[in-house]
C-alpha positions in Angstrom: 8.1 18.4 32.7 5.9 15.6 31.3 4.5 17.9 28.6 8.0 19.0 27.6 9.1 15.4 27.3 6.0 14.6 25.3 6.6 17.5 23.0 10.3 16.6 22.5 9.3 13.0 21.7 6.7 14.2 19.2 9.2 16.4 17.4 11.7 13.5 17.2 9.0 11.4 15.5 8.2 14.2 13.2 11.8 14.5 12.1 11.9 10.7 11.6 8.7 11.0 9.6 10.3 13.6 7.3 13.1 11.1 6.5 10.8 8.2 6.1 8.3 10.0 4.0 11.0 10.5 1.4 11.9 6.8 1.4 10.3 4.1 -0.8 8.0 3.1 2.1 5.2 5.1 0.7 5.6 4.2 -3.0 2.0 2.9 -3.1 0.5 5.9 -1.5 -0.2 8.3 -4.4 0.1 6.1 -7.4 -2.2 6.7 -10.3 -5.0 4.2 -10.5 -6.0 4.6 -14.2 -9.2 5.8 -15.7 -10.3 8.1 -13.0 -13.4 10.2 -13.1 -13.1 13.9 -13.6 -12.4 15.9 -10.4 -15.6 16.3 -8.5 -17.1 19.5 -7.3 -17.0 19.8 -3.5 -13.3 18.9 -3.3 -10.6 21.3 -2.5 -11.9 24.8 -3.4 -9.2 26.8 -1.8 -7.8 30.1 -2.9 -4.3 28.8 -2.8 -1.6 27.8 -5.2 -2.5 24.3 -6.5 -0.1 22.0 -8.3 -0.8 20.5 -11.7 -2.1 17.2 -10.2 -4.4 19.0 -7.8 -2.2 18.7 -4.7 -1.3 21.6 -2.4 2.0 22.2 -0.7 0.7 24.2 2.2 -2.6 22.7 3.4 -2.9 25.0 6.3 -3.3 27.9 3.8 -6.3 26.3 2.1 -9.5 28.2 2.7 -11.9 25.7 4.2 -15.7 25.9 4.8 -16.2 26.1 8.5 -19.4 24.2 8.1 -17.7 21.2 6.5 -15.4 18.5 7.8 -11.9 18.8 6.4 -10.3 15.7 5.0 -6.5 15.7 4.3 -5.8 13.2 1.5 -2.6 11.7 0.2 -4.3 10.4 -2.9 -2.8 12.2 -5.8 -2.9 11.3 -9.5 -5.9 9.1 -10.6 -6.5 8.0 -7.0 -7.4 11.6 -6.0 -10.2 11.9 -8.5 -11.7 8.6 -7.3 -11.7 9.8 -3.7 -13.1 13.2 -4.8 -16.0 11.3 -6.4 -16.7 9.4 -3.2 -16.8 12.7 -1.3 -19.1 14.3 -3.8 -21.4 11.3 -3.7 -21.4 11.4 0.0 -22.2 15.1 0.2 -25.2 14.4 -2.0 -26.7 12.1 0.6 -27.5 15.0 2.9 -25.2 14.1 5.9 -25.1 16.0 9.1 -21.7 17.4 8.0 -20.4 17.5 4.4 -16.8 16.8 3.7 -14.2 19.0 2.0 -11.1 17.4 0.6 -7.6 18.9 0.7 -5.1 16.8 -1.3 -1.5 17.0 -0.1 1.7 16.1 -2.0 1.8 12.5 -0.9 5.6 12.4 -0.3 5.2 15.3 2.3 2.0 14.0 3.8 3.1 12.5 7.0 5.4 15.3 8.1 2.6 17.9 7.3 0.1 15.8 9.1 2.2 15.3 12.2 3.2 18.9 12.4 -0.4 20.2 12.1 -1.7 17.8 14.6 1.0 18.6 17.1 0.2 22.3 16.6 -3.6 21.5 17.2 -4.3 22.6 13.6 -4.9 19.2 12.1 -7.9 18.1 9.9 -11.1 16.4 10.9 -10.3 13.3 8.9 -7.0 11.9 7.7 -5.7 8.8 6.0 -2.7 6.6 6.8 -0.9 3.6 5.6 -1.4 0.8 8.1 2.4 0.6 8.3 2.5 4.1 9.7 -0.4 3.7 12.1 1.8 2.5 15.0 3.7 5.7 15.0 0.5 7.8 14.9 -1.0 5.9 17.8 2.1 6.0 20.0 2.3 9.7 19.6 -1.3 10.3 20.4 -2.0 11.8 17.0 -5.1 9.8 16.3 -8.1 8.9 18.5 -9.9 5.5 19.0 -13.0 5.1 16.9 -14.7 2.1 18.6 -17.7 3.9 20.0 -18.2 6.2 17.0 -17.8 3.2 14.6 -20.5 1.4 16.5 -23.0 4.3 16.1 -22.0 4.6 12.4 -23.0 0.9 11.9 -19.5 -0.4 11.2 -19.5 -4.3 11.3 -15.9 -5.3 12.1 -16.7 -8.8 10.8 -16.9 -7.3 7.3 -13.1 -6.9 7.4 -10.4 -9.6 7.3 -9.1 -10.5 10.8 -5.6 -9.4 9.9 -6.9 -6.0 8.9 -8.8 -5.5 12.1 -5.8 -6.6 14.1 -3.7 -4.1 12.2 -5.7 -1.2 13.4 -6.1 -2.4 17.0 -3.8 -1.3 19.8 -4.3 -2.2 23.4 -7.8 -3.4 22.6 -8.9 -0.2 20.9 -9.4 0.4 17.2 -7.8 3.5 15.8 -8.8 3.4 12.1 -11.4 2.3 9.6 -9.8 0.1 6.9 -10.2 1.4 3.3 -8.3 -0.9 1.1 -5.5 -3.4 0.6 -2.9 -2.6 -2.1 -0.9 -5.7 -2.9 2.0 -6.6 -5.1 0.5 -8.9 -7.8 1.7 -10.4 -11.0 0.8 -9.0 -14.4 1.4 -11.3 -17.5 1.5 -10.3 -21.2 -0.8 -12.9 -22.7 0.4 -12.3 -26.3 4.1 -13.1 -25.3 3.1 -16.1 -23.2 0.9 -17.6 -25.9 3.5 -17.1 -28.5 5.9 -19.0 -26.3 3.5 -21.9 -26.0 2.8 -21.3 -22.3 -0.5 -22.9 -21.3 -2.8 -20.3 -19.6 -5.9 -20.8 -17.6 -8.3 -17.9 -18.0 -5.3 -16.0 -19.2 -3.3 -16.7 -16.1 -0.3 -18.8 -15.3 -1.0 -21.7 -13.1 1.9 -23.4 -11.3 2.3 -25.5 -8.2 5.9 -25.0 -7.3 9.1 -23.1 -8.0 10.3 -25.7 -10.5 7.1 -25.3 -12.6 7.4 -21.6 -12.5 11.1 -21.7 -13.6 10.0 -24.0 -16.5 7.5 -21.3 -17.7 10.3 -18.7 -17.5 12.7 -20.9 -19.5 10.0 -21.5 -22.2 9.5 -17.7 -22.5 13.2 -16.9 -22.4 13.8 -19.2 -25.5 11.4 -17.2 -27.6 12.1 -13.6 -26.7 12.9 -11.0 -29.3 15.7 -8.4 -29.0 14.9 -5.8 -26.3 12.4 -8.1 -24.5 12.8 -9.6 -21.1 11.1 -12.4 -19.3 10.6 -10.4 -16.2 10.7 -6.6 -16.0 12.1 -6.1 -12.5 14.5 -3.3 -11.3 17.6 -4.5 -9.5 17.0 -2.2 -6.5 14.2 -0.7 -4.5 10.7 -1.7 -3.6 9.8 -4.3 -6.3 12.5 -6.9 -5.6 12.1 -6.3 -1.9 8.4 -7.0 -2.1 9.1 -10.3 -4.0 11.6 -11.3 -1.3 8.9 -10.5 1.3 6.3 -12.7 -0.4 8.8 -15.5 -0.9 10.0 -15.4 2.7 6.5 -15.8 4.0 5.6 -18.4 1.4 8.5 -20.4 2.6 7.2 -20.3 6.2 9.0 -17.2 7.4 8.1 -15.9 10.9 7.4 -12.2 11.7 10.4 -9.8 11.9 9.8 -9.2 15.6 7.6 -10.7 18.3 4.2 -9.1 19.2 5.7 -7.1 22.0 8.3 -5.7 19.6 11.1 -6.6 22.0 12.8 -9.5 20.2 13.9 -10.3 16.7 12.0 -13.3 15.4 13.1 -13.2 11.7 14.0 -16.7 10.5 17.5 -16.2 9.3 17.8 -19.4 7.3 14.5 -18.9 5.4 15.3 -15.2 4.8 18.6 -16.3 3.2 16.9 -18.9 1.0 14.3 -16.4 -0.1 17.1 -13.9 -1.1 18.8 -16.6 -3.0 15.6 -17.4 -4.9 14.9 -13.8 -5.9 18.6 -13.3 -6.9 18.2 -16.2 -9.3 15.9 -14.2 -11.5 18.8 -11.9 -12.2 21.6 -14.4 -12.3 19.7 -16.9 -14.5 19.0 -14.4 -17.2 15.3 -13.8 -16.7 15.8 -10.1 -16.1 17.6 -7.8 -18.5 20.1 -5.7 -16.6 19.6 -2.0 -16.1 15.8 -1.9 -15.8 14.7 1.2 -13.9 10.9 1.0 -14.3 9.5 -2.5 -14.6 5.9 -1.2 -15.0 6.8 1.0 -17.9 8.7 -1.8 -19.6 5.6 -4.1 -19.3 3.3 -1.3 -20.4 5.5 -1.0 -23.6 5.0 -4.7 -24.3 8.6 -5.6 -23.7 8.2 -8.1 -20.9 6.2 -11.3 -20.3 5.8 -10.8 -16.6 6.1 -7.9 -14.1 5.3 -7.6 -10.4 3.7 -4.4 -9.4 1.0 -2.9 -7.2 -2.7 -3.3 -7.8 -2.8 0.4 -8.5 -1.2 -0.3 -11.9 -4.3 -2.1 -13.1 -6.0 1.0 -14.5 -2.8 2.2 -16.1 -2.3 -1.0 -18.0 -6.0 -1.2 -18.9 -5.8 2.1 -20.7 -2.7 1.1 -22.7 -3.6 0.5 -26.3 -2.5 -2.9 -27.7 -1.4 -4.3 -24.3 -3.1 -7.6 -23.7 -2.6 -8.8 -20.2 -4.0 -10.6 -17.2 -3.6 -9.9 -13.5 -3.3 -12.5 -10.8 -2.0 -12.8 -7.2 1.7 -13.5 -6.7 1.9 -17.2 -7.6 2.3 -19.8 -4.8 5.6 -21.5 -5.5 6.6 -22.6 -2.1 4.6 -24.7 0.4 0.9 -24.0 0.8 1.0 -20.4 1.8 -0.3 -17.9 -0.8 1.6 -15.0 0.8 2.2 -11.7 -0.9 3.3 -8.2 0.0 0.8 -5.6 0.8 0.1 -2.4 2.7 -3.2 -0.7 3.3 -4.9 2.6 3.5 -7.0 3.4 6.6 -9.0 6.4 7.6 -8.0 8.0 10.9 -9.5 10.7 13.1 -6.7 13.1 14.1 -6.5 14.4 17.7 -8.0 17.8 17.5 -8.8 19.9 20.6 -11.4 22.1 19.0 -13.6 19.3 17.6 -16.8 18.3 19.5 -18.4 14.9 19.8 -20.9 15.6 17.1 -18.2 16.4 14.6 -16.1 13.4 15.5 -19.2 11.2 15.0 -19.9 12.9 11.7 -16.2 12.2 10.6 -16.5 8.5 11.4 -19.9 8.5 9.7 -18.2 9.6 6.5 -15.4 7.0 6.7 -18.0 4.2 7.4 -19.9 5.3 4.3 -16.8 5.6 2.2 -15.6 2.1 2.8 -19.1 0.6 2.1 -21.2 2.6 -0.2 -18.1 4.2 -1.7 -16.2 1.0 -1.9 -17.1 0.0 -5.5 -16.1 3.5 -6.6 -12.7 3.2 -4.9 -12.2 -0.2 -6.5 -12.0 1.7 -9.8 -8.6 3.0 -8.7 -7.3 -0.6 -8.8 -7.1 -1.1 -5.0 -8.8 -3.9 -3.3 -11.6 -2.6 -1.0 -11.1 -3.8 2.6 -14.8 -4.3 3.1 -15.5 -7.9 2.3 -19.2 -7.5 1.2 -17.9 -4.9 -1.3 -15.5 -7.4 -2.7 -18.3 -9.8 -3.5 -20.7 -7.2 -4.8 -21.8 -7.2 -8.5 -20.4 -3.6 -8.8 -16.9 -4.9 -7.9 -16.9 -8.2 -9.7 -18.0 -6.5 -12.9 -14.8 -4.5 -13.0 -12.2 -6.2 -15.3 -9.3 -7.9 -13.5 -10.3 -7.0 -10.0 -12.0 -10.3 -9.2 -8.9 -12.1 -10.6 -6.7 -10.7 -7.8 -9.1 -9.8 -5.0 -8.1 -12.8 -2.9 -4.6 -11.2 -2.5 -6.3 -9.1 0.2 -6.8 -12.3 2.3 -3.3 -13.8 1.7 -1.3 -10.6 2.0 1.2 -10.3 4.8 1.0 -6.7 6.1 4.0 -4.8 7.4 5.0 -5.5 11.0 2.8 -3.6 13.4 5.8 -1.8 15.0 6.6 1.8 15.4 10.1 1.1 14.0 8.9 -0.6 10.8 10.2 2.3 8.7 13.7 1.6 9.9 13.2 -2.1 9.4 12.2 -1.6 5.8 15.0 0.8 5.0 17.5 -1.7 6.2 15.9 -4.6 4.3 15.9 -2.7 1.0 19.4 -1.3 1.5 21.0 -4.7 2.2 18.9 -6.7 -0.3 19.9 -4.2 -3.0 23.5 -5.3 -2.3 22.5 -8.9 -2.9 20.7 -8.2 -6.2 23.7 -6.1 -7.3 26.2 -8.9 -6.4 27.9 -6.8 -3.8 26.9 -8.9 -0.8 26.0 -12.5 -0.2 22.5 -13.3 1.1 24.0 -14.5 4.4 25.8 -11.2 5.0 22.8 -9.1 4.0 20.4 -11.0 6.3 22.8 -10.7 9.2 23.0 -7.0 8.6 19.2 -6.8 8.5 19.0 -8.7 11.8 21.5 -6.4 13.4 19.7 -3.3 12.2 16.3 -4.6 13.5 17.9 -5.4 16.8 19.4 -2.0 17.1 16.1 -0.3 16.2 14.0 -2.1 18.8 16.7 -1.5 21.5 16.6 2.2 20.8 
């Protein structure tokens, strides 16, 4: 009976995962990271239909080398090539077990991963967003790594406390942090200079919301036809992430308590944060109808855009685009909060794997986040390993040092198995605010009700 109940619960989560995987929650997962290296040998070498970007739709059909550890990756686009290089470099070190990469279509990753693990056919190594880790832990789909990490030489003091806490459940660590991918601010230095905005090392320096609005007003008065001060869609992840950063800069409290049993969202601050973000639209800083803020910025048509760190490489490759990258500016209080999620390596539950293979799998992840960290930084993400962040190899990369501190100021998603439902509600209701179809007060009440319902169920 217990096994039947567990199986039914697992399938429920898998179905939920299918829905969530198609939602904006994972928009950062497989983004291109720019000038990636050529695909490395030793990656996916399966005799199976492969998509144009190197991903496979049916990872279980991939022919794998039985003498290698199999790593299921959600890193498509440029990110996939960077990870393939890390794997190739690791395999050249003569490890006890080499690694073979199988790159999945990222939007399908979690449902494929969950189904395979439940069927005892999962990979040796996986990757997860830290926002999805609570689900994987609750369902028993990943194993604790503490003892293996110790043997692999992992120093947990080399990661930010918030990151360590994010992978810890009931006193056990279930993942090795790889990166932080934060929402940062990109500025077009040509447009800002032409508007007479004073820049410090190419970046905007402001102390409060009034100073930031003054910068926006100065730019607005000098724009040409077709240009916008801020390229920001009126729906979806980007405005939600700015609301998230603003809410926590204003002193907002977590959405729920640590036990996940009570809503602790500060309603008044959440409303004020929504009002502030809405002002970008109502005060004329954003042209209506923008569908892709990053593309508009890349085309040189906006002074400012907010987007993920993974866009750094894309913008760097754009001919004629002169820009700077910086953390989301602190405009409220003394808190440099910004939105972020993170990628972490996980070791899936796998009945057939022995202790030696589990250790070898963790050995790879430990190497990847340290020795492979500077390579991964090429994708635009911020390596989670603090010594890597201060290494010459990282600081020599353009722009990265300018926004690396976002990894320490980021407010990660709530560590709650229901966070996917929380986020869907926040985006849905806040979209109504940006579109003028609901007041901030009504939207925040709807969000509060949805979070309450989720944790009760």
